[in-house]
Structures are given as C-alpha cells and as structure tokens.
mmCIF entry with sequence, helices, sheets and N, C-alpha, C, O atoms, coordinates in Angstrom:
data_MODEL
# 
_entry.id   MODEL 
# 
_entity.id                         1 
_entity.type                       polymer 
_entity.pdbx_number_of_molecules   1 
# 
_entity_poly.entity_id                      1 
_entity_poly.type                           'polypeptide(L)' 
_entity_poly.nstd_linkage                   no 
_entity_poly.nstd_monomer                   no 
_entity_poly.pdbx_seq_one_letter_code       EGSHPELAPVATGSHIDAIPYSGKYDGVVGVLGALEAINALK 
_entity_poly.pdbx_seq_one_letter_code_can   EGSHPELAPVATGSHIDAIPYSGKYDGVVGVLGALEAINALK 
_entity_poly.pdbx_strand_id                 A 
# 
loop_
_entity_poly_seq.entity_id 
_entity_poly_seq.num 
_entity_poly_seq.mon_id 
_entity_poly_seq.hetero 
1 1  GLU n 
1 2  GLY n 
1 3  SER n 
1 4  HIS n 
1 5  PRO n 
1 6  GLU n 
1 7  LEU n 
1 8  ALA n 
1 9  PRO n 
1 10 VAL n 
1 11 ALA n 
1 12 THR n 
1 13 GLY n 
1 14 SER n 
1 15 HIS n 
1 16 ILE n 
1 17 ASP n 
1 18 ALA n 
1 19 ILE n 
1 20 PRO n 
1 21 TYR n 
1 22 SER n 
1 23 GLY n 
1 24 LYS n 
1 25 TYR n 
1 26 ASP n 
1 27 GLY n 
1 28 VAL n 
1 29 VAL n 
1 30 GLY n 
1 31 VAL n 
1 32 LEU n 
1 33 GLY n 
1 34 ALA n 
1 35 LEU n 
1 36 GLU n 
1 37 ALA n 
1 38 ILE n 
1 39 ASN n 
1 40 ALA n 
1 41 LEU n 
1 42 LYS n 
# 
_struct_asym.id          A 
_struct_asym.entity_id   1 
# 
_struct_conf.conf_type_id            HELX_P 
_struct_conf.id                      HELX_P1 
_struct_conf.pdbx_PDB_helix_id       AA1 
_struct_conf.beg_label_comp_id       VAL 
_struct_conf.beg_label_asym_id       A 
_struct_conf.beg_label_seq_id        28 
_struct_conf.pdbx_beg_PDB_ins_code   ? 
_struct_conf.end_label_comp_id       LEU 
_struct_conf.end_label_asym_id       A 
_struct_conf.end_label_seq_id        41 
_struct_conf.pdbx_end_PDB_ins_code   ? 
_struct_conf.beg_auth_comp_id        VAL 
_struct_conf.beg_auth_asym_id        A 
_struct_conf.beg_auth_seq_id         28 
_struct_conf.end_auth_comp_id        LEU 
_struct_conf.end_auth_asym_id        A 
_struct_conf.end_auth_seq_id         41 
_struct_conf.pdbx_PDB_helix_class    1 
_struct_conf.details                 ? 
_struct_conf.pdbx_PDB_helix_length   14 
# 
_struct_conf_type.id          HELX_P 
_struct_conf_type.criteria    ? 
_struct_conf_type.reference   ? 
# 
loop_
_atom_site.group_PDB 
_atom_site.id 
_atom_site.type_symbol 
_atom_site.label_atom_id 
_atom_site.label_alt_id 
_atom_site.label_comp_id 
_atom_site.label_asym_id 
_atom_site.label_entity_id 
_atom_site.label_seq_id 
_atom_site.pdbx_PDB_ins_code 
_atom_site.Cartn_x 
_atom_site.Cartn_y 
_atom_site.Cartn_z 
_atom_site.occupancy 
_atom_site.B_iso_or_equiv 
_atom_site.pdbx_formal_charge 
_atom_site.auth_seq_id 
_atom_site.auth_comp_id 
_atom_site.auth_asym_id 
_atom_site.auth_atom_id 
_atom_site.pdbx_PDB_model_num 
ATOM 1   N N  . GLU A 1 1  ? 28.688 8.526   4.652  1.00 0.00 ? 1  GLU A N  1 
ATOM 2   C CA . GLU A 1 1  ? 28.206 8.711   3.300  1.00 0.00 ? 1  GLU A CA 1 
ATOM 3   C C  . GLU A 1 1  ? 28.048 7.363   2.623  1.00 0.00 ? 1  GLU A C  1 
ATOM 4   O O  . GLU A 1 1  ? 28.774 6.412   2.909  1.00 0.00 ? 1  GLU A O  1 
ATOM 5   N N  . GLY A 1 2  ? 27.097 7.306   1.734  1.00 0.00 ? 2  GLY A N  1 
ATOM 6   C CA . GLY A 1 2  ? 26.877 6.084   0.973  1.00 0.00 ? 2  GLY A CA 1 
ATOM 7   C C  . GLY A 1 2  ? 27.733 6.049   -0.283 1.00 0.00 ? 2  GLY A C  1 
ATOM 8   O O  . GLY A 1 2  ? 28.651 6.853   -0.446 1.00 0.00 ? 2  GLY A O  1 
ATOM 9   N N  . SER A 1 3  ? 27.429 5.128   -1.148 1.00 0.00 ? 3  SER A N  1 
ATOM 10  C CA . SER A 1 3  ? 28.207 4.986   -2.382 1.00 0.00 ? 3  SER A CA 1 
ATOM 11  C C  . SER A 1 3  ? 27.882 6.080   -3.394 1.00 0.00 ? 3  SER A C  1 
ATOM 12  O O  . SER A 1 3  ? 28.641 6.281   -4.342 1.00 0.00 ? 3  SER A O  1 
ATOM 13  N N  . HIS A 1 4  ? 26.760 6.795   -3.209 1.00 0.00 ? 4  HIS A N  1 
ATOM 14  C CA . HIS A 1 4  ? 26.372 7.910   -4.078 1.00 0.00 ? 4  HIS A CA 1 
ATOM 15  C C  . HIS A 1 4  ? 26.033 9.118   -3.203 1.00 0.00 ? 4  HIS A C  1 
ATOM 16  O O  . HIS A 1 4  ? 24.856 9.412   -2.992 1.00 0.00 ? 4  HIS A O  1 
ATOM 17  N N  . PRO A 1 5  ? 27.044 9.819   -2.693 1.00 0.00 ? 5  PRO A N  1 
ATOM 18  C CA . PRO A 1 5  ? 26.779 10.913  -1.745 1.00 0.00 ? 5  PRO A CA 1 
ATOM 19  C C  . PRO A 1 5  ? 25.986 12.072  -2.338 1.00 0.00 ? 5  PRO A C  1 
ATOM 20  O O  . PRO A 1 5  ? 25.475 12.908  -1.594 1.00 0.00 ? 5  PRO A O  1 
ATOM 21  N N  . GLU A 1 6  ? 25.875 12.138  -3.654 1.00 0.00 ? 6  GLU A N  1 
ATOM 22  C CA . GLU A 1 6  ? 25.103 13.218  -4.270 1.00 0.00 ? 6  GLU A CA 1 
ATOM 23  C C  . GLU A 1 6  ? 23.589 12.985  -4.155 1.00 0.00 ? 6  GLU A C  1 
ATOM 24  O O  . GLU A 1 6  ? 22.803 13.911  -4.358 1.00 0.00 ? 6  GLU A O  1 
ATOM 25  N N  . LEU A 1 7  ? 23.182 11.763  -3.833 1.00 0.00 ? 7  LEU A N  1 
ATOM 26  C CA . LEU A 1 7  ? 21.765 11.443  -3.681 1.00 0.00 ? 7  LEU A CA 1 
ATOM 27  C C  . LEU A 1 7  ? 21.293 11.699  -2.253 1.00 0.00 ? 7  LEU A C  1 
ATOM 28  O O  . LEU A 1 7  ? 22.081 11.713  -1.308 1.00 0.00 ? 7  LEU A O  1 
ATOM 29  N N  . ALA A 1 8  ? 20.002 11.899  -2.129 1.00 0.00 ? 8  ALA A N  1 
ATOM 30  C CA . ALA A 1 8  ? 19.420 12.124  -0.797 1.00 0.00 ? 8  ALA A CA 1 
ATOM 31  C C  . ALA A 1 8  ? 19.501 10.843  0.034  1.00 0.00 ? 8  ALA A C  1 
ATOM 32  O O  . ALA A 1 8  ? 19.432 9.744   -0.516 1.00 0.00 ? 8  ALA A O  1 
ATOM 33  N N  . PRO A 1 9  ? 19.647 10.976  1.339  1.00 0.00 ? 9  PRO A N  1 
ATOM 34  C CA . PRO A 1 9  ? 19.695 9.784   2.194  1.00 0.00 ? 9  PRO A CA 1 
ATOM 35  C C  . PRO A 1 9  ? 18.336 9.090   2.263  1.00 0.00 ? 9  PRO A C  1 
ATOM 36  O O  . PRO A 1 9  ? 17.296 9.703   2.023  1.00 0.00 ? 9  PRO A O  1 
ATOM 37  N N  . VAL A 1 10 ? 18.365 7.828   2.588  1.00 0.00 ? 10 VAL A N  1 
ATOM 38  C CA . VAL A 1 10 ? 17.155 7.038   2.791  1.00 0.00 ? 10 VAL A CA 1 
ATOM 39  C C  . VAL A 1 10 ? 17.089 6.683   4.270  1.00 0.00 ? 10 VAL A C  1 
ATOM 40  O O  . VAL A 1 10 ? 18.054 6.165   4.832  1.00 0.00 ? 10 VAL A O  1 
ATOM 41  N N  . ALA A 1 11 ? 15.960 6.961   4.895  1.00 0.00 ? 11 ALA A N  1 
ATOM 42  C CA . ALA A 1 11 ? 15.798 6.650   6.313  1.00 0.00 ? 11 ALA A CA 1 
ATOM 43  C C  . ALA A 1 11 ? 14.579 5.757   6.497  1.00 0.00 ? 11 ALA A C  1 
ATOM 44  O O  . ALA A 1 11 ? 13.578 5.894   5.794  1.00 0.00 ? 11 ALA A O  1 
ATOM 45  N N  . THR A 1 12 ? 14.678 4.863   7.434  1.00 0.00 ? 12 THR A N  1 
ATOM 46  C CA . THR A 1 12 ? 13.560 3.989   7.768  1.00 0.00 ? 12 THR A CA 1 
ATOM 47  C C  . THR A 1 12 ? 13.653 3.654   9.248  1.00 0.00 ? 12 THR A C  1 
ATOM 48  O O  . THR A 1 12 ? 14.692 3.873   9.870  1.00 0.00 ? 12 THR A O  1 
ATOM 49  N N  . GLY A 1 13 ? 12.600 3.137   9.804  1.00 0.00 ? 13 GLY A N  1 
ATOM 50  C CA . GLY A 1 13 ? 12.649 2.801   11.216 1.00 0.00 ? 13 GLY A CA 1 
ATOM 51  C C  . GLY A 1 13 ? 11.600 1.780   11.599 1.00 0.00 ? 13 GLY A C  1 
ATOM 52  O O  . GLY A 1 13 ? 10.560 1.654   10.953 1.00 0.00 ? 13 GLY A O  1 
ATOM 53  N N  . SER A 1 14 ? 11.887 1.073   12.640 1.00 0.00 ? 14 SER A N  1 
ATOM 54  C CA . SER A 1 14 ? 10.961 0.116   13.226 1.00 0.00 ? 14 SER A CA 1 
ATOM 55  C C  . SER A 1 14 ? 11.494 -0.214  14.612 1.00 0.00 ? 14 SER A C  1 
ATOM 56  O O  . SER A 1 14 ? 12.383 0.472   15.117 1.00 0.00 ? 14 SER A O  1 
ATOM 57  N N  . HIS A 1 15 ? 10.969 -1.233  15.214 1.00 0.00 ? 15 HIS A N  1 
ATOM 58  C CA . HIS A 1 15 ? 11.409 -1.610  16.553 1.00 0.00 ? 15 HIS A CA 1 
ATOM 59  C C  . HIS A 1 15 ? 11.287 -3.117  16.716 1.00 0.00 ? 15 HIS A C  1 
ATOM 60  O O  . HIS A 1 15 ? 10.541 -3.780  15.995 1.00 0.00 ? 15 HIS A O  1 
ATOM 61  N N  . ILE A 1 16 ? 12.014 -3.627  17.654 1.00 0.00 ? 16 ILE A N  1 
ATOM 62  C CA . ILE A 1 16 ? 11.875 -5.026  18.054 1.00 0.00 ? 16 ILE A CA 1 
ATOM 63  C C  . ILE A 1 16 ? 11.613 -5.022  19.552 1.00 0.00 ? 16 ILE A C  1 
ATOM 64  O O  . ILE A 1 16 ? 12.417 -4.499  20.323 1.00 0.00 ? 16 ILE A O  1 
ATOM 65  N N  . ASP A 1 17 ? 10.505 -5.594  19.961 1.00 0.00 ? 17 ASP A N  1 
ATOM 66  C CA . ASP A 1 17 ? 10.139 -5.614  21.376 1.00 0.00 ? 17 ASP A CA 1 
ATOM 67  C C  . ASP A 1 17 ? 10.798 -6.771  22.106 1.00 0.00 ? 17 ASP A C  1 
ATOM 68  O O  . ASP A 1 17 ? 11.031 -7.839  21.540 1.00 0.00 ? 17 ASP A O  1 
ATOM 69  N N  . ALA A 1 18 ? 11.085 -6.538  23.348 1.00 0.00 ? 18 ALA A N  1 
ATOM 70  C CA . ALA A 1 18 ? 11.616 -7.581  24.223 1.00 0.00 ? 18 ALA A CA 1 
ATOM 71  C C  . ALA A 1 18 ? 10.534 -8.076  25.179 1.00 0.00 ? 18 ALA A C  1 
ATOM 72  O O  . ALA A 1 18 ? 10.826 -8.712  26.192 1.00 0.00 ? 18 ALA A O  1 
ATOM 73  N N  . ILE A 1 19 ? 9.293  -7.778  24.843 1.00 0.00 ? 19 ILE A N  1 
ATOM 74  C CA . ILE A 1 19 ? 8.166  -8.149  25.693 1.00 0.00 ? 19 ILE A CA 1 
ATOM 75  C C  . ILE A 1 19 ? 7.628  -9.505  25.241 1.00 0.00 ? 19 ILE A C  1 
ATOM 76  O O  . ILE A 1 19 ? 7.265  -9.660  24.075 1.00 0.00 ? 19 ILE A O  1 
ATOM 77  N N  . PRO A 1 20 ? 7.570  -10.467 26.121 1.00 0.00 ? 20 PRO A N  1 
ATOM 78  C CA . PRO A 1 20 ? 7.004  -11.767 25.737 1.00 0.00 ? 20 PRO A CA 1 
ATOM 79  C C  . PRO A 1 20 ? 5.543  -11.630 25.290 1.00 0.00 ? 20 PRO A C  1 
ATOM 80  O O  . PRO A 1 20 ? 4.787  -10.842 25.859 1.00 0.00 ? 20 PRO A O  1 
ATOM 81  N N  . TYR A 1 21 ? 5.161  -12.380 24.295 1.00 0.00 ? 21 TYR A N  1 
ATOM 82  C CA . TYR A 1 21 ? 3.781  -12.418 23.802 1.00 0.00 ? 21 TYR A CA 1 
ATOM 83  C C  . TYR A 1 21 ? 3.292  -11.060 23.294 1.00 0.00 ? 21 TYR A C  1 
ATOM 84  O O  . TYR A 1 21 ? 2.118  -10.723 23.447 1.00 0.00 ? 21 TYR A O  1 
ATOM 85  N N  . SER A 1 22 ? 4.192  -10.288 22.694 1.00 0.00 ? 22 SER A N  1 
ATOM 86  C CA . SER A 1 22 ? 3.809  -8.952  22.221 1.00 0.00 ? 22 SER A CA 1 
ATOM 87  C C  . SER A 1 22 ? 3.107  -8.987  20.874 1.00 0.00 ? 22 SER A C  1 
ATOM 88  O O  . SER A 1 22 ? 2.528  -7.983  20.460 1.00 0.00 ? 22 SER A O  1 
ATOM 89  N N  . GLY A 1 23 ? 3.144  -10.082 20.203 1.00 0.00 ? 23 GLY A N  1 
ATOM 90  C CA . GLY A 1 23 ? 2.496  -10.211 18.899 1.00 0.00 ? 23 GLY A CA 1 
ATOM 91  C C  . GLY A 1 23 ? 3.419  -10.932 17.940 1.00 0.00 ? 23 GLY A C  1 
ATOM 92  O O  . GLY A 1 23 ? 4.639  -10.778 17.998 1.00 0.00 ? 23 GLY A O  1 
ATOM 93  N N  . LYS A 1 24 ? 2.835  -11.708 17.071 1.00 0.00 ? 24 LYS A N  1 
ATOM 94  C CA . LYS A 1 24 ? 3.615  -12.556 16.174 1.00 0.00 ? 24 LYS A CA 1 
ATOM 95  C C  . LYS A 1 24 ? 4.575  -11.750 15.296 1.00 0.00 ? 24 LYS A C  1 
ATOM 96  O O  . LYS A 1 24 ? 5.713  -12.170 15.089 1.00 0.00 ? 24 LYS A O  1 
ATOM 97  N N  . TYR A 1 25 ? 4.144  -10.619 14.787 1.00 0.00 ? 25 TYR A N  1 
ATOM 98  C CA . TYR A 1 25 ? 4.971  -9.840  13.864 1.00 0.00 ? 25 TYR A CA 1 
ATOM 99  C C  . TYR A 1 25 ? 5.333  -8.471  14.432 1.00 0.00 ? 25 TYR A C  1 
ATOM 100 O O  . TYR A 1 25 ? 5.709  -7.577  13.674 1.00 0.00 ? 25 TYR A O  1 
ATOM 101 N N  . ASP A 1 26 ? 5.231  -8.291  15.715 1.00 0.00 ? 26 ASP A N  1 
ATOM 102 C CA . ASP A 1 26 ? 5.436  -6.980  16.326 1.00 0.00 ? 26 ASP A CA 1 
ATOM 103 C C  . ASP A 1 26 ? 6.864  -6.488  16.128 1.00 0.00 ? 26 ASP A C  1 
ATOM 104 O O  . ASP A 1 26 ? 7.780  -6.912  16.834 1.00 0.00 ? 26 ASP A O  1 
ATOM 105 N N  . GLY A 1 27 ? 7.043  -5.606  15.178 1.00 0.00 ? 27 GLY A N  1 
ATOM 106 C CA . GLY A 1 27 ? 8.343  -4.993  14.928 1.00 0.00 ? 27 GLY A CA 1 
ATOM 107 C C  . GLY A 1 27 ? 9.220  -5.763  13.967 1.00 0.00 ? 27 GLY A C  1 
ATOM 108 O O  . GLY A 1 27 ? 9.957  -5.146  13.198 1.00 0.00 ? 27 GLY A O  1 
ATOM 109 N N  . VAL A 1 28 ? 9.175  -7.069  13.974 1.00 0.00 ? 28 VAL A N  1 
ATOM 110 C CA . VAL A 1 28 ? 10.084 -7.873  13.151 1.00 0.00 ? 28 VAL A CA 1 
ATOM 111 C C  . VAL A 1 28 ? 9.855  -7.620  11.668 1.00 0.00 ? 28 VAL A C  1 
ATOM 112 O O  . VAL A 1 28 ? 10.817 -7.477  10.913 1.00 0.00 ? 28 VAL A O  1 
ATOM 113 N N  . VAL A 1 29 ? 8.610  -7.562  11.240 1.00 0.00 ? 29 VAL A N  1 
ATOM 114 C CA . VAL A 1 29 ? 8.318  -7.339  9.825  1.00 0.00 ? 29 VAL A CA 1 
ATOM 115 C C  . VAL A 1 29 ? 8.812  -5.960  9.392  1.00 0.00 ? 29 VAL A C  1 
ATOM 116 O O  . VAL A 1 29 ? 9.309  -5.804  8.276  1.00 0.00 ? 29 VAL A O  1 
ATOM 117 N N  . GLY A 1 30 ? 8.683  -4.972  10.252 1.00 0.00 ? 30 GLY A N  1 
ATOM 118 C CA . GLY A 1 30 ? 9.178  -3.636  9.922  1.00 0.00 ? 30 GLY A CA 1 
ATOM 119 C C  . GLY A 1 30 ? 10.681 -3.604  9.744  1.00 0.00 ? 30 GLY A C  1 
ATOM 120 O O  . GLY A 1 30 ? 11.180 -2.964  8.818  1.00 0.00 ? 30 GLY A O  1 
ATOM 121 N N  . VAL A 1 31 ? 11.407 -4.278  10.609 1.00 0.00 ? 31 VAL A N  1 
ATOM 122 C CA . VAL A 1 31 ? 12.868 -4.330  10.517 1.00 0.00 ? 31 VAL A CA 1 
ATOM 123 C C  . VAL A 1 31 ? 13.286 -5.070  9.252  1.00 0.00 ? 31 VAL A C  1 
ATOM 124 O O  . VAL A 1 31 ? 14.114 -4.573  8.489  1.00 0.00 ? 31 VAL A O  1 
ATOM 125 N N  . LEU A 1 32 ? 12.722 -6.247  9.025  1.00 0.00 ? 32 LEU A N  1 
ATOM 126 C CA . LEU A 1 32 ? 13.083 -7.028  7.843  1.00 0.00 ? 32 LEU A CA 1 
ATOM 127 C C  . LEU A 1 32 ? 12.630 -6.342  6.559  1.00 0.00 ? 32 LEU A C  1 
ATOM 128 O O  . LEU A 1 32 ? 13.329 -6.403  5.547  1.00 0.00 ? 32 LEU A O  1 
ATOM 129 N N  . GLY A 1 33 ? 11.488 -5.702  6.586  1.00 0.00 ? 33 GLY A N  1 
ATOM 130 C CA . GLY A 1 33 ? 11.010 -4.970  5.412  1.00 0.00 ? 33 GLY A CA 1 
ATOM 131 C C  . GLY A 1 33 ? 11.935 -3.832  5.037  1.00 0.00 ? 33 GLY A C  1 
ATOM 132 O O  . GLY A 1 33 ? 12.195 -3.605  3.855  1.00 0.00 ? 33 GLY A O  1 
ATOM 133 N N  . ALA A 1 34 ? 12.437 -3.113  6.030  1.00 0.00 ? 34 ALA A N  1 
ATOM 134 C CA . ALA A 1 34 ? 13.378 -2.028  5.770  1.00 0.00 ? 34 ALA A CA 1 
ATOM 135 C C  . ALA A 1 34 ? 14.679 -2.561  5.178  1.00 0.00 ? 34 ALA A C  1 
ATOM 136 O O  . ALA A 1 34 ? 15.215 -1.979  4.235  1.00 0.00 ? 34 ALA A O  1 
ATOM 137 N N  . LEU A 1 35 ? 15.184 -3.650  5.720  1.00 0.00 ? 35 LEU A N  1 
ATOM 138 C CA . LEU A 1 35 ? 16.409 -4.243  5.180  1.00 0.00 ? 35 LEU A CA 1 
ATOM 139 C C  . LEU A 1 35 ? 16.207 -4.719  3.745  1.00 0.00 ? 35 LEU A C  1 
ATOM 140 O O  . LEU A 1 35 ? 17.091 -4.543  2.906  1.00 0.00 ? 35 LEU A O  1 
ATOM 141 N N  . GLU A 1 36 ? 15.075 -5.310  3.459  1.00 0.00 ? 36 GLU A N  1 
ATOM 142 C CA . GLU A 1 36 ? 14.785 -5.780  2.100  1.00 0.00 ? 36 GLU A CA 1 
ATOM 143 C C  . GLU A 1 36 ? 14.633 -4.612  1.132  1.00 0.00 ? 36 GLU A C  1 
ATOM 144 O O  . GLU A 1 36 ? 15.072 -4.703  -0.015 1.00 0.00 ? 36 GLU A O  1 
ATOM 145 N N  . ALA A 1 37 ? 14.022 -3.524  1.572  1.00 0.00 ? 37 ALA A N  1 
ATOM 146 C CA . ALA A 1 37 ? 13.880 -2.344  0.714  1.00 0.00 ? 37 ALA A CA 1 
ATOM 147 C C  . ALA A 1 37 ? 15.245 -1.766  0.355  1.00 0.00 ? 37 ALA A C  1 
ATOM 148 O O  . ALA A 1 37 ? 15.485 -1.420  -0.801 1.00 0.00 ? 37 ALA A O  1 
ATOM 149 N N  . ILE A 1 38 ? 16.133 -1.661  1.329  1.00 0.00 ? 38 ILE A N  1 
ATOM 150 C CA . ILE A 1 38 ? 17.484 -1.161  1.060  1.00 0.00 ? 38 ILE A CA 1 
ATOM 151 C C  . ILE A 1 38 ? 18.220 -2.113  0.127  1.00 0.00 ? 38 ILE A C  1 
ATOM 152 O O  . ILE A 1 38 ? 18.930 -1.672  -0.777 1.00 0.00 ? 38 ILE A O  1 
ATOM 153 N N  . ASN A 1 39 ? 18.057 -3.409  0.340  1.00 0.00 ? 39 ASN A N  1 
ATOM 154 C CA . ASN A 1 39 ? 18.685 -4.400  -0.535 1.00 0.00 ? 39 ASN A CA 1 
ATOM 155 C C  . ASN A 1 39 ? 18.174 -4.254  -1.972 1.00 0.00 ? 39 ASN A C  1 
ATOM 156 O O  . ASN A 1 39 ? 18.953 -4.380  -2.917 1.00 0.00 ? 39 ASN A O  1 
ATOM 157 N N  . ALA A 1 40 ? 16.887 -3.994  -2.145 1.00 0.00 ? 40 ALA A N  1 
ATOM 158 C CA . ALA A 1 40 ? 16.312 -3.832  -3.483 1.00 0.00 ? 40 ALA A CA 1 
ATOM 159 C C  . ALA A 1 40 ? 16.816 -2.568  -4.167 1.00 0.00 ? 40 ALA A C  1 
ATOM 160 O O  . ALA A 1 40 ? 16.887 -2.518  -5.395 1.00 0.00 ? 40 ALA A O  1 
ATOM 161 N N  . LEU A 1 41 ? 17.167 -1.549  -3.389 1.00 0.00 ? 41 LEU A N  1 
ATOM 162 C CA . LEU A 1 41 ? 17.666 -0.296  -3.968 1.00 0.00 ? 41 LEU A CA 1 
ATOM 163 C C  . LEU A 1 41 ? 19.115 -0.386  -4.429 1.00 0.00 ? 41 LEU A C  1 
ATOM 164 O O  . LEU A 1 41 ? 19.577 0.469   -5.184 1.00 0.00 ? 41 LEU A O  1 
ATOM 165 N N  . LYS A 1 42 ? 19.825 -1.398  -3.990 1.00 0.00 ? 42 LYS A N  1 
ATOM 166 C CA . LYS A 1 42 ? 21.243 -1.517  -4.354 1.00 0.00 ? 42 LYS A CA 1 
ATOM 167 C C  . LYS A 1 42 ? 21.420 -1.800  -5.822 1.00 0.00 ? 42 LYS A C  1 
ATOM 168 O O  . LYS A 1 42 ? 22.550 -1.928  -6.294 1.00 0.00 ? 42 LYS A O  1 
# 
C-alpha cells in the first residue's frame, strides 16, 4: 500500500533492452519518464 491507500493505484510500464544498438532511447525514456511522473505526483 502507498501513503494514501484510499486512492486508486498508479501503474506504468516500460522496458530496457539488453540488445546492443537497439536505439538511442529504446526503453530508457519510458523508464525515466515513469519515475519522473511518480516523483511529480508526490
């Protein structure tokens, strides 16, 4: 449970590839964006 269990949960998802040369932002922006969104909601 979070700090406000009466509120609905927040879910997000992304991936980080272990494939060389998969793309400059492949997955990393999604992971960091989700973390930043949660940080902004605090």
